Structure formats: structure tokens, C-alpha cells
C-alpha positions as CSV (number, residue, x, y, z in Angstrom):
1,M,0.0,0.0,-0.1
2,D,1.5,3.4,-1.0
3,R,2.3,5.9,1.7
4,T,0.8,9.6,1.8
5,D,4.0,11.6,1.2
6,R,2.9,14.7,-0.6
7,L,0.8,17.7,-0.2
8,L,-1.4,20.2,-2.0
9,R,-0.8,23.6,-1.7
10,V,-3.6,26.2,-2.3
11,D,-2.9,29.9,-2.7
12,L,-6.4,31.5,-2.6
13,S,-4.8,34.8,-3.5
14,A,-3.2,33.7,-6.6
15,G,-5.8,31.0,-7.3
16,T,-3.3,28.4,-7.8
17,V,-3.0,24.8,-6.5
18,T,0.6,22.6,-6.3
19,S,1.5,19.7,-5.1
20,E,4.8,19.0,-3.3
21,A,6.6,16.4,-1.5
22,V,6.5,16.2,2.4
23,P,10.0,15.9,3.5
24,E,10.7,12.5,4.5
25,R,12.6,13.6,7.7
26,W,9.3,15.2,8.8
27,L,7.2,11.9,8.0
28,E,9.5,10.1,10.0
29,R,9.4,12.6,13.1
30,Y,6.0,13.4,12.8
31,V,4.0,10.7,10.8
32,G,1.1,12.8,9.9
33,G,-2.0,14.6,11.4
34,K,-1.3,16.8,14.1
35,G,2.5,16.4,14.3
36,L,2.8,17.1,10.4
37,G,0.5,20.0,10.6
38,A,2.1,21.4,13.6
39,R,5.6,21.3,11.8
40,Y,4.1,23.2,8.7
41,L,2.6,25.9,10.8
42,Y,5.8,26.5,12.7
43,E,7.7,26.5,9.4
44,E,5.2,28.5,7.3
45,L,3.7,31.1,9.7
46,E,5.7,34.3,10.6
47,P,5.7,35.0,14.3
48,G,3.1,37.5,15.2
49,T,0.5,36.7,12.5
50,D,-2.7,38.0,12.7
51,P,-5.2,35.1,12.8
52,A,-7.3,37.0,10.5
53,A,-4.9,37.9,8.2
54,P,-4.5,36.3,4.6
55,E,-1.2,35.1,5.9
56,N,-2.5,32.5,8.2
57,V,-2.1,28.9,7.4
58,L,-4.9,26.6,7.6
59,L,-4.3,23.1,6.9
60,F,-6.6,20.2,6.4
61,V,-4.7,17.1,7.2
62,V,-5.4,13.2,7.5
63,G,-3.4,10.7,8.7
64,P,-1.7,7.5,7.5
65,L,-4.8,5.5,9.1
66,T,-7.6,7.6,8.2
67,G,-10.3,6.0,6.4
68,Y,-9.0,2.2,7.9
69,T,-9.3,2.2,11.4
70,P,-12.3,1.5,13.6
71,G,-15.0,3.8,15.0
72,E,-15.0,7.2,14.0
73,Q,-13.0,8.6,11.2
74,R,-11.0,12.0,11.6
75,Y,-9.1,14.8,10.0
76,A,-7.6,17.5,11.4
77,A,-8.1,21.2,10.7
78,I,-4.5,23.3,12.1
79,T,-4.1,26.9,12.1
80,K,-3.2,29.8,14.5
81,S,-6.6,30.4,16.4
82,P,-8.3,34.0,16.2
83,L,-10.2,32.8,19.9
84,T,-6.8,32.1,21.6
85,G,-3.8,33.2,19.5
86,A,-2.4,29.9,20.3
87,F,-1.7,26.6,18.0
88,L,-5.3,25.3,17.3
89,D,-5.7,21.7,16.3
90,S,-9.9,20.7,15.8
91,Y,-10.8,17.3,14.9
92,G,-14.0,16.5,12.7
93,G,-15.5,13.3,11.9
94,G,-18.2,11.6,10.0
95,A,-18.3,10.8,6.5
96,F,-16.2,13.6,5.0
97,P,-12.5,12.4,6.9
98,G,-12.6,8.9,5.0
99,R,-13.6,10.5,1.6
100,L,-11.2,13.3,2.1
101,A,-8.4,10.7,2.5
102,G,-9.9,8.8,-0.5
103,S,-10.0,11.8,-2.8
104,L,-6.3,12.9,-1.8
105,G,-4.3,10.0,-3.5
106,D,-1.2,10.1,-2.5
107,H,-1.2,13.6,-0.6
108,T,-1.7,13.6,3.2
109,G,-3.4,17.1,3.5
110,I,-3.8,20.8,1.8
111,L,-2.3,23.7,3.1
112,V,-4.2,26.7,2.4
113,T,-2.9,30.3,2.3
114,G,-4.2,33.6,0.9
115,E,-7.9,34.9,0.8
116,A,-9.9,34.5,-2.3
117,D,-11.4,37.8,-4.0
118,E,-15.1,36.2,-3.8
119,P,-16.4,32.9,-2.1
120,V,-14.6,29.6,-3.7
121,A,-14.8,26.0,-3.1
122,L,-12.2,23.5,-3.3
123,S,-13.1,20.3,-4.9
124,I,-10.7,17.3,-4.3
125,A,-10.9,14.4,-6.4
126,D,-8.4,11.8,-7.9
127,G,-5.4,13.6,-5.8
128,E,-6.1,17.0,-7.6
129,A,-7.7,19.8,-6.4
130,T,-9.6,22.6,-8.4
131,L,-11.1,25.9,-7.3
132,E,-14.8,27.0,-8.3
133,S,-16.9,29.6,-7.2
134,A,-19.1,29.6,-4.3
135,A,-20.8,33.0,-4.6
136,D,-24.1,31.5,-4.4
137,L,-23.2,29.5,-1.3
138,W,-22.3,32.6,0.6
139,G,-25.0,33.3,3.4
140,L,-26.1,29.7,3.4
141,D,-25.9,27.4,6.7
142,A,-24.1,24.3,7.2
143,E,-27.0,22.0,6.4
144,A,-28.0,23.8,3.2
145,T,-24.5,23.9,1.9
146,D,-24.2,20.5,2.3
147,E,-27.6,19.7,0.7
148,R,-26.1,21.6,-2.7
149,F,-23.4,18.5,-2.8
150,P,-25.2,15.2,-2.9
151,D,-22.3,13.7,-4.9
152,A,-19.7,14.9,-2.3
153,A,-18.9,15.1,1.1
154,V,-18.4,18.6,2.5
155,A,-16.7,20.3,5.0
156,C,-18.1,24.0,5.0
157,V,-18.2,27.2,7.0
158,G,-21.7,28.7,8.1
159,P,-23.1,32.0,8.8
160,A,-20.9,32.2,11.9
161,G,-17.5,31.8,9.9
162,E,-18.6,34.4,7.3
163,R,-19.1,37.1,9.9
164,G,-16.1,36.3,11.6
165,V,-17.5,34.7,15.3
166,Q,-14.1,33.9,16.9
167,Y,-15.2,30.2,17.4
168,A,-16.7,29.4,14.2
169,T,-16.3,25.7,13.1
170,I,-15.7,23.8,10.1
171,A,-18.9,21.7,9.6
172,S,-19.3,18.3,7.7
173,D,-22.4,16.2,7.2
174,G,-24.6,19.0,7.4
175,G,-23.5,19.9,10.7
176,D,-23.9,17.0,12.5
177,H,-19.9,16.8,12.6
178,H,-17.5,19.8,13.5
179,A,-13.7,20.8,13.7
180,G,-15.4,22.4,16.7
181,R,-13.0,24.4,19.2
182,G,-10.9,27.4,18.8
183,G,-12.3,29.2,15.3
184,A,-10.9,27.2,12.6
185,G,-14.2,28.1,10.7
186,T,-13.5,31.9,11.3
187,V,-9.8,31.1,9.5
188,M,-11.5,29.5,6.8
189,G,-14.5,32.0,6.4
190,G,-11.7,34.8,6.3
191,K,-10.6,33.3,3.3
192,N,-13.5,33.5,1.8
193,L,-13.2,29.7,1.6
194,K,-16.9,28.3,1.5
195,A,-16.4,24.5,1.6
196,V,-13.9,21.8,1.0
197,L,-15.6,18.8,-1.3
198,A,-14.2,15.6,-0.9
199,R,-15.7,13.8,-4.3
200,D,-14.0,10.1,-4.0
201,D,-14.8,7.1,-1.7
202,A,-13.1,6.5,1.4
203,P,-10.1,4.0,1.0
204,D,-11.1,0.3,1.2
205,G,-7.7,-1.2,2.5
206,L,-7.2,-3.2,5.3
207,A,-10.8,-4.4,5.2
208,D,-10.2,-7.6,7.1
209,R,-7.9,-5.8,9.7
210,R,-10.5,-3.3,10.3
211,A,-13.2,-5.4,10.8
212,R,-11.3,-7.4,13.3
213,A,-10.4,-4.4,15.4
214,S,-14.2,-3.3,15.2
215,E,-15.1,-6.2,16.6
216,A,-12.5,-5.9,19.6
217,F,-13.2,-2.4,20.0
218,A,-17.0,-2.8,20.4
219,E,-15.9,-5.3,23.0
220,S,-13.6,-3.3,25.0
221,E,-14.8,-1.0,28.2
222,T,-14.9,2.1,25.9
223,G,-16.5,0.6,22.9
224,R,-19.3,-0.9,24.9
225,W,-19.7,2.7,27.0
226,L,-19.7,4.4,23.3
227,A,-22.3,1.6,21.8
228,A,-24.5,2.2,24.8
229,S,-24.3,5.8,25.6
230,D,-22.0,7.8,23.3
231,T,-20.7,10.8,24.8
232,V,-24.2,11.9,26.2
233,E,-23.3,9.6,29.4
234,T,-20.9,12.3,30.4
235,V,-23.8,14.3,31.5
236,D,-25.0,11.7,34.2
237,F,-21.2,10.9,35.1
238,A,-20.5,14.6,35.9
239,N,-23.6,15.3,37.6
240,E,-23.0,11.8,40.1
241,V,-19.8,12.8,41.3
242,G,-20.5,16.6,41.4
243,V,-18.2,17.9,38.7
244,L,-21.1,19.0,36.1
245,P,-20.7,22.6,35.6
246,T,-24.1,24.1,36.4
247,R,-25.7,27.8,35.9
248,G,-22.5,29.6,34.8
249,W,-20.2,27.4,36.9
250,Q,-21.9,28.3,40.1
251,E,-22.9,24.8,40.7
252,G,-21.4,21.1,40.3
253,R,-25.0,19.3,40.1
254,F,-28.0,20.2,38.3
255,E,-31.3,18.9,39.5
256,G,-32.8,18.6,36.1
257,A,-29.9,16.3,34.7
258,D,-32.4,13.4,34.2
259,E,-34.4,15.5,32.0
260,I,-31.1,15.8,29.7
261,G,-28.9,12.7,30.4
262,I,-28.6,9.6,28.4
263,E,-32.1,8.1,29.3
264,R,-33.7,11.3,28.0
265,V,-31.9,10.9,25.0
266,R,-32.3,7.1,24.3
267,E,-36.1,7.9,24.5
268,A,-35.9,10.6,22.1
269,A,-33.8,8.9,19.5
270,T,-34.9,7.9,16.2
271,G,-31.7,5.9,15.5
272,R,-27.9,6.0,15.5
273,E,-25.5,7.5,12.9
274,R,-23.9,3.9,12.1
275,P,-26.5,1.5,12.9
276,D,-24.6,-1.3,11.0
277,D,-21.4,-0.6,12.9
278,P,-20.2,-2.5,16.0
279,V,-20.1,1.1,17.9
280,P,-23.0,2.8,15.9
281,G,-21.9,6.2,16.7
282,G,-24.4,9.2,18.1
283,F,-28.0,9.6,18.7
284,T,-29.9,11.2,16.1
285,V,-33.1,12.9,17.3
286,D,-36.0,15.5,15.9
287,V,-35.4,18.8,16.4
288,E,-37.0,22.2,15.6
289,G,-35.7,23.4,12.2
290,D,-35.7,26.8,10.4
291,D,-39.4,28.1,10.3
292,S,-39.5,27.5,6.8
293,E,-38.2,23.8,7.4
294,G,-40.2,22.0,10.2
295,E,-38.1,19.6,11.9
296,S,-35.0,18.3,10.8
297,E,-32.6,16.0,12.5
298,S,-29.9,16.6,15.0
299,V,-27.1,14.4,16.8
300,P,-26.7,15.8,20.2
301,R,-22.7,15.1,21.7
302,G,-22.3,15.2,25.3
303,A,-21.5,18.9,25.2
304,T,-24.8,19.9,24.2
305,P,-26.7,19.0,27.4
306,I,-23.6,20.0,29.4
307,V,-22.9,23.5,28.0
308,L,-26.4,24.3,26.7
309,G,-28.6,22.2,29.4
310,A,-26.8,22.2,32.6
311,G,-24.8,25.2,32.1
312,L,-27.8,27.8,31.0
313,G,-30.2,26.0,33.7
314,I,-32.4,24.2,31.0
315,D,-33.6,21.0,32.0
316,D,-36.3,20.4,28.8
317,F,-34.0,18.3,26.2
318,D,-36.1,18.8,23.4
319,A,-34.9,22.7,23.5
320,V,-31.6,21.9,24.5
321,A,-31.2,19.8,21.4
322,T,-32.8,22.3,19.4
323,L,-30.3,25.0,20.9
324,G,-27.7,22.6,19.8
325,A,-28.8,22.2,16.2
326,L,-29.0,25.8,16.0
327,C,-25.3,26.1,16.8
328,D,-24.7,23.1,14.5
329,R,-26.4,25.2,11.5
330,L,-24.8,28.5,12.1
331,A,-21.6,26.5,12.4
332,M,-20.2,27.8,15.8
333,D,-18.9,26.0,19.0
334,V,-21.3,24.8,21.3
335,I,-19.1,24.9,24.1
336,T,-18.1,28.6,23.9
337,A,-21.6,29.7,22.5
338,G,-23.0,28.4,25.7
339,N,-20.4,29.8,27.9
340,A,-20.9,33.2,25.9
341,V,-24.5,32.9,27.0
342,A,-24.1,32.0,30.7
343,W,-21.4,35.0,31.1
344,A,-24.1,37.1,29.8
345,V,-26.8,36.0,32.5
346,R,-24.4,36.1,35.1
347,A,-23.4,39.7,34.1
348,S,-26.8,40.6,33.8
349,D,-27.6,39.3,37.7
350,A,-24.5,41.1,38.3
351,G,-25.4,44.5,36.7
352,V,-22.7,44.3,34.5
353,I,-24.7,44.4,31.2
354,D,-28.3,46.1,30.8
355,R,-30.3,43.3,29.7
356,D,-32.9,41.1,31.0
357,L,-31.7,37.6,31.0
358,S,-32.2,34.4,33.3
359,F,-31.2,30.9,33.6
360,G,-33.7,28.2,32.3
361,D,-34.8,30.4,29.8
362,E,-34.4,28.6,26.0
363,A,-36.1,31.7,24.0
364,A,-33.7,34.2,25.5
365,A,-30.6,31.8,24.7
366,R,-31.9,31.3,21.2
367,E,-32.3,34.9,20.5
368,L,-28.5,35.6,21.9
369,I,-26.8,32.9,19.9
370,E,-28.7,34.3,16.6
371,E,-27.4,37.7,17.7
372,I,-23.9,36.0,18.2
373,A,-23.9,34.4,15.0
374,A,-24.9,37.7,12.9
375,R,-23.1,40.0,15.3
376,S,-26.1,42.1,15.2
377,T,-26.3,43.8,18.4
378,P,-23.5,45.3,20.7
379,L,-23.6,42.3,22.8
380,G,-23.8,39.6,20.1
381,D,-21.0,41.4,18.7
382,A,-19.1,41.5,21.9
383,L,-19.8,37.8,22.8
384,A,-19.0,36.7,19.1
385,E,-15.4,37.4,20.4
386,G,-15.8,34.8,23.3
387,V,-16.1,35.4,27.1
388,D,-12.5,37.0,27.4
389,G,-13.6,39.6,24.6
390,A,-17.1,40.3,26.2
391,V,-14.9,41.1,29.4
392,A,-12.8,43.3,27.4
393,A,-15.8,45.0,26.2
394,F,-18.1,44.9,29.5
395,G,-16.5,44.4,32.3
396,G,-17.7,41.4,34.6
397,E,-14.2,39.4,34.7
398,G,-13.9,36.0,36.8
399,L,-17.7,34.8,36.2
400,I,-16.8,32.2,33.6
401,P,-13.3,30.3,33.8
402,T,-10.8,30.5,30.4
403,V,-7.7,29.3,30.1
404,K,-5.5,31.0,26.9
405,G,-9.1,32.8,25.9
406,M,-10.7,29.3,25.7
407,E,-13.7,28.6,27.7
408,L,-13.6,25.5,29.9
409,S,-15.8,22.8,28.9
410,S,-17.4,19.3,30.5
411,Y,-15.8,18.9,34.1
412,D,-15.7,21.3,36.8
413,P,-12.0,20.9,38.2
414,R,-12.6,22.4,41.7
415,S,-13.4,18.9,42.5
416,A,-10.1,17.5,40.5
417,E,-7.2,19.3,41.0
418,T,-5.3,17.2,38.3
419,M,-8.1,18.1,36.1
420,A,-7.2,21.7,36.6
421,L,-3.7,21.1,35.7
422,A,-5.0,19.4,32.2
423,Y,-7.3,22.3,31.7
424,A,-4.3,24.9,32.5
425,T,-1.7,22.9,30.2
426,S,-3.6,22.2,27.0
427,D,-2.0,23.3,24.2
428,R,-4.9,24.8,22.7
429,G,-6.8,26.3,25.9
430,G,-9.2,25.4,28.1
431,C,-9.8,21.7,26.7
432,H,-10.6,18.7,28.3
433,R,-9.7,16.3,25.5
434,R,-5.8,16.6,26.0
435,A,-6.3,14.6,29.3
436,R,-9.1,13.4,31.6
437,P,-7.7,12.6,34.7
438,V,-11.0,13.3,36.6
439,E,-12.7,10.3,34.8
440,L,-10.2,8.0,37.0
441,E,-9.7,9.8,40.2
442,S,-13.5,10.9,40.7
443,V,-14.4,7.2,40.9
444,S,-11.2,5.9,42.4
445,G,-9.5,8.8,44.6
446,S,-6.1,9.2,44.5
447,H,-3.4,9.9,47.3
448,R,-0.4,10.1,44.9
449,S,2.3,12.7,45.0
450,A,2.3,15.8,43.0
451,T,5.0,14.3,40.7
452,E,3.1,11.1,40.0
453,R,-0.3,12.9,39.5
454,A,1.7,15.5,36.8
455,A,3.3,12.7,35.3
456,A,-0.2,10.9,34.6
457,V,-1.5,14.2,32.9
458,V,2.1,14.1,30.9
459,E,1.5,10.6,29.9
460,E,-2.1,11.3,28.6
461,Q,-1.4,14.6,26.4
462,N,1.5,12.4,25.2
463,H,-0.6,9.5,24.1
464,R,-3.3,11.5,22.5
465,A,-0.7,13.6,20.6
466,L,0.5,10.4,19.0
467,L,-3.3,9.4,18.1
468,W,-3.9,12.7,16.6
469,C,-0.8,12.1,14.3
470,L,-2.3,8.9,13.0
471,V,-5.0,10.7,12.8
472,A,-7.0,8.3,15.0
473,D,-10.0,9.0,17.2
474,D,-8.9,9.3,20.7
475,F,-11.5,7.0,22.0
476,L,-9.4,4.5,20.5
477,E,-6.5,4.6,22.4
478,D,-6.8,1.1,24.0
479,V,-6.7,-0.2,20.1
480,F,-3.0,1.4,19.8
481,R,-2.0,1.4,23.1
482,A,0.0,-2.2,23.3
483,D,2.5,-1.2,20.3
484,R,1.4,2.6,19.8
485,G,0.2,1.7,16.1
486,A,3.4,0.2,14.9
487,E,1.5,-2.9,13.2
488,W,-1.2,-0.8,11.8
489,L,1.5,1.8,10.4
490,A,3.5,-1.2,8.9
491,A,0.5,-2.4,7.0
492,V,0.3,1.4,5.1
493,G,3.9,1.6,4.6
494,Y,5.2,3.4,7.5
495,D,8.6,1.7,9.7
496,H,7.9,2.7,13.2
497,D,8.7,0.7,16.2
498,P,6.9,1.2,19.7
499,E,9.7,3.1,21.0
500,S,10.0,5.6,18.3
501,L,6.2,6.1,18.4
502,S,6.2,6.5,21.9
503,A,8.6,9.6,21.2
504,V,6.3,11.1,18.6
505,G,3.8,12.0,20.8
506,E,5.9,14.0,23.2
507,R,8.2,15.5,20.3
508,V,4.9,17.0,18.8
509,W,3.8,18.0,22.2
510,T,6.9,19.6,22.5
511,L,6.9,21.0,19.2
512,V,3.7,22.8,19.9
513,R,4.9,24.4,22.7
514,L,7.4,25.8,21.0
515,F,5.1,27.6,18.7
516,N,3.3,28.7,21.4
517,V,6.4,30.2,23.4
518,R,7.4,31.6,20.3
519,E,3.7,33.7,20.2
520,G,4.6,34.8,23.6
521,F,3.1,32.0,25.7
522,S,4.5,31.7,29.0
523,R,3.8,30.3,32.6
524,A,1.1,32.9,33.2
525,D,-0.6,31.4,30.6
526,D,-1.0,27.9,32.4
527,E,-3.0,29.5,34.5
528,L,-5.6,28.5,37.1
529,P,-8.6,30.9,36.4
530,A,-9.3,33.0,39.3
531,V,-13.0,31.6,39.5
532,L,-11.9,28.3,40.4
533,T,-10.4,29.2,43.5
534,E,-13.8,30.6,44.9
535,P,-16.5,28.0,46.2
536,R,-19.5,26.9,44.3
537,A,-22.9,27.7,45.5
538,D,-23.2,24.0,46.4
539,A,-19.8,23.4,47.8
540,S,-21.1,22.1,51.1
541,D,-22.9,19.6,49.2
542,S,-20.1,18.4,46.7
543,S,-16.9,19.2,48.2
544,G,-15.0,16.2,49.3
545,D,-17.4,13.9,47.2
546,V,-14.6,14.0,44.2
547,T,-10.8,14.1,45.8
548,D,-7.3,13.5,44.3
549,G,-5.8,14.0,47.2
550,T,-5.5,17.7,47.7
551,S,-7.9,18.7,45.9
552,T,-10.4,21.1,47.5
553,D,-9.9,23.5,50.5
554,A,-13.0,23.7,53.1
555,S,-14.4,26.3,50.9
556,G,-14.8,24.3,47.6
557,G,-12.4,26.4,45.8
558,L,-8.7,25.0,44.2
559,D,-5.7,26.2,46.6
560,R,-3.9,28.3,44.1
561,D,-0.6,27.4,46.1
562,A,-1.1,23.8,45.8
563,F,-1.8,24.1,41.9
564,E,1.4,25.9,41.4
565,T,3.3,23.4,43.4
566,L,1.8,20.6,41.1
567,L,2.5,22.8,38.1
568,E,6.2,22.9,38.7
569,R,6.1,19.1,39.1
570,Y,4.6,19.4,35.5
571,Y,7.1,21.4,33.9
572,A,9.8,19.2,35.7
573,V,8.5,16.1,34.3
574,R,8.5,17.7,30.9
575,D,12.1,18.9,31.1
576,W,10.7,22.6,30.5
577,D,12.4,25.5,32.7
578,R,10.3,27.2,35.3
579,R,8.9,29.6,33.1
580,G,7.6,26.6,31.0
581,R,10.1,26.8,27.8
582,P,11.3,23.4,26.5
583,T,15.3,23.3,27.4
584,E,17.9,22.7,24.5
585,E,18.6,19.2,26.4
586,L,15.2,18.4,26.2
587,L,15.2,19.1,22.4
588,R,18.5,17.2,21.5
589,R,17.0,14.3,23.1
590,L,13.6,14.6,20.9
591,D,15.4,15.0,17.9
592,L,14.1,18.8,17.5
593,A,17.5,20.7,18.1
594,D,17.3,22.1,14.5
595,V,13.7,23.3,14.7
596,P,13.7,26.5,16.7
597,D,14.2,29.7,14.7
598,E,15.7,33.0,16.2
599,A,12.6,34.2,17.5
600,T,12.0,31.2,19.9
601,P,13.6,31.5,23.2
602,V,15.0,28.2,24.1
603,P,16.8,28.0,27.4
604,P,19.9,25.8,28.1
605,T,18.7,24.2,31.5
606,T,15.7,23.9,33.5
607,D,16.8,26.8,35.6
608,G,16.6,25.0,38.8
609,N,13.4,23.3,38.2
610,P,13.1,20.4,40.8
611,T,14.1,17.4,38.0
612,T,15.1,14.9,40.7
613,E,11.5,14.1,41.5
614,R,10.6,14.0,37.8
615,R,10.1,10.4,37.2
């Protein structure tokens, strides 16, 4: 089977498409997906580039295993985030990734620069790409755009991306799937690139291997969980252990959780995404569509009832699913959108903004989401910049937690200090998918040392970074755990052993840190949001239910000094200095010494970081 070792380069300003070889050394070091995209972004982007500028780079990257592995297929959208100013890798699923891999031929991805004079679509087939006018598509939502191309898989921006909402997504399958967080759709819309069309079928190789792996995955603990509940069950889990962000992060449990949790979703479901698959994907439900369309179908993920349900105090599942479907059609990240609305409610309560808003009001939430997408009011325009943008416009700091400008998502870490560390050190901002230590520690408890807990976060981050180089769904981590995916890669022409692959995850995480350091990020950005040092309204009910040893003080807030100690141990495990910068010694060990440019500060040593406790 041939390797995918070329890249399509698209210059929208010039209207040109060229094909080039990927440096062999890059394929060896980074494999594909996140790693290869990060290397190109570091190489191509001048430090300090405005994410909204035509010079910003947007990559659509698959991995050597895209289309072959069990479960959900993925592609990576990689760029400099307009929401955070940091590195961004965001992953979309559904039919588009496999068909993109099949359409690219021997190419592993697409690198897009420049800005088209008018809206265009990029059509991919037989390993080639062509640009075509999309002027008639501009203004359409994700569902309507998808319907225009019955013979292709579509990844597109909606109204939110066209209008520069800083957390616009790249939607596929009519809005059922998204490269969701951080604003990849904002960059795409700013380039006047309305859609990417994958016209060929997904690769059909490794069918026997995939079938065997699918059966094994279905029998695994994760596979059984996904088959039974998909990610919606996280609502019930988070509520049970007291980490469900409720009413704008004021409480850790929601009394209406049963009305938006997994049993209610099963009752409402009309089917599953992939009914014939051993792990059949998300639940499909009927929701209220546009006024002209009546009902339509949607696939609510766990984030939808968490952020738009509990987070907004709404206990009507139909209303929550309809809000989620609205965000999906507009192609706007539900996590940031829900947190933005929650900020507005809390800001209203605090007298920061002059608008009558309250938790539990679905109609007001819908109205505000539409204002954000259209940027049609001063409040909607400010919220389109994210929570930090709204704070800059109106005040009201400390109401909703953010890290590096990205709103936190699924779990309140005030009951699990190690989860706070995972949020704070996430390379793209407040993301729970880089490491999820709360899921283990919430049910088992732990009295491990700070170094041991920091090392556990590092291990999760490194392993998921490797999976996203493949590009494999991170829920498949157990499928690749034994040999890191070496046997799968050998079947598609890659020569890696488990030891070299283990280094890939750490190498890529370090490379992304170099990018962020070059952009001015430092220890100050690996922060514990101030709101998390304060008790929740229900602290007396939930503090102590979930513990990782030193997670909460008596008031229910996180201890800042204990967190700083944990962060120090994290830097030590990573071989970074006290300011959070990878050292020359580490770069030599990871075969990255030739990567940093003159704009990237690299200290020679760990500067006194307590490395004696590192392992």
C-alpha cells in the first residue's frame, strides 16, 4: 500500500494549486495529522501573524490510518487560533474524513494560504484540487450548503464563519460533525473559502484488519460505553460525581440532569449514526428546524446537554437539542457559545450589562445565539469574540473560567485538582480532551504525590498527541496502546517501532509548545482561572465527593499554592524550565534541536526546576 507523502498547496490569493513532496524527515519525526500540521505551521507562519490575516495558514490533514481504523474517522484542521492566538488543532468526524483521504490520493493534506477575492469552494478528486465559485453558497447554513452537493462529502463554514465569530467551526455532514473548538471556521471564512468538497470514496484497504479491530473495540470497556451511551452519558457521570458545570459554573450538580441525560436521549432517539457498525455512533433526534423547514435531524453530543442544558439551567431536552442544532447549522462551537450565553446571564445578574436575562430561559438563549452569529447587536458582537472578548468590552471578569482565551468545557475541576492541571496546560486552551484524569480520580480517589499526578497528565497528553498524528479517534487509545500503532502503520508503508512512536507524542507536544512560546505564551498563560479558587454555591454538598488528594479546600475552591506546586512538577516531568519553556537538552533528546528559529527562546537548562523528582 502506497504511503501518503505529498501535500497540496492552495494559494487563494493567486488562485493556484500545486503539489509538493513532504520532507521525508518530517514524515519520520511527525508521521502525519497533528504532528505534520504543527511542523508546517511552525515553518510557514511568521511569528505574531494576525489569525485573521491572509497570511495565516489553514491545513486540512489526514493521517496514514484515516479511513482504515474502527470507529469514527477523523481529519485535523490546524491553524493559528483567532480565539486564543495559540496553536489550534481541531478534529472533525463523520463521512468527510474518509472521503477526503480517498480523494487526496498520495497526498496527506492540504495547506491553504491567502484570501480569495470572492467565495470559493475547493473540490478534491483523484489526488487533484480545483477551485470553483461559491458565490451562490455564501450566506447558507451548514445544512443547506451540504444539500447542494449530494455527490460529495462537504466541510464548510456557516454564517458564523462568514461573519468572523471567533469560535466558528468547520461543519461536515450538514452540521452533525465539526472541527469545533478555537475558530478554525473563522480562519476558513476569512479566506472566503466556503467549502471543501471530497468527491471520491473512502479508502477500502485493510478491510479484514478493520473488521477484526472493530469487533475487538466493540468488546472493550470504551467500546461498550460508546455503543450504549456515546458521549451523552458524561452528563450523568459529571452530575453524579459533582463536577457538572451548572448555571454558569456556579454549581456542580443540576437538579434537571435526568431530563437531559442519557435515558432521556434514548427515549428521544430516532436511530444511530452508523446503525450497522459494532459501535454505532451518536444518537439522532428530531429537532425544531428553521421556520421554513419544520423539523430536522440532529446528533447531540455530550457537550450539548452539558453546556446548553445544565450550563444554562435548561432542563427540557427538546429545547436543549434545538439550541444545539441551531449552533450546528450556524457552524458555531457549542461549548464557547453556551459559555458566552452563561456569561451574559451572570453579567446581567451582576449589573455588568443592561439586559434582562435569566437561567432556564431557552427563548432568550436562542435569541442571543442568533445575535452572536449575526453580530447584530453590541452584546452579540462582543460575545462573538468569546467570553474574554465580552469581558474586554463590558467588564465582568471572573464569571466564567477560561484558559488561554478558551472557555472550559465538560468538567468542573474544583473537585479534581489534576483536571485543573490538564486544563491549564492544554496546548490549545481550556480543553478537556487533551487529558481527562477526572474520569479515573473521581471514582477511585488518589493520594499520589504531585509528581505522580503531573506525570499521569503528561502521559495522557503525549499518548493523545500520537493518536492525533495517526489521525485516530482518541477513544481508540486502547486499540493502539500495546504497540502504539506500529503494526497498523506497517500495513500502510510506515516503518516505526513502539519506542519511536512513543517519542512521537512527546515530540509533537513539545513542538506545539515551541510554537506557543514563540507567540509569547508563558507560565502566566498556564493559569488557574480565578473563579476556580472560589467556592461553588453548592460547595457544602459536593466538596470532598471527588478527590485526588489535595483537590479542594474547606470552601470548595482550588488552592492556588497547591496548584502552583503541581504545575512546577508538571514542568519538571516535561523537562521545561520554570517559565514553561522546553530546554536545549530536551530538544536534543527529542530530535528537535534543529527546529527552533531565532524568535523562539530556548533555555539551555531547566533553570533549577526540581528535576530530581521528575520520574
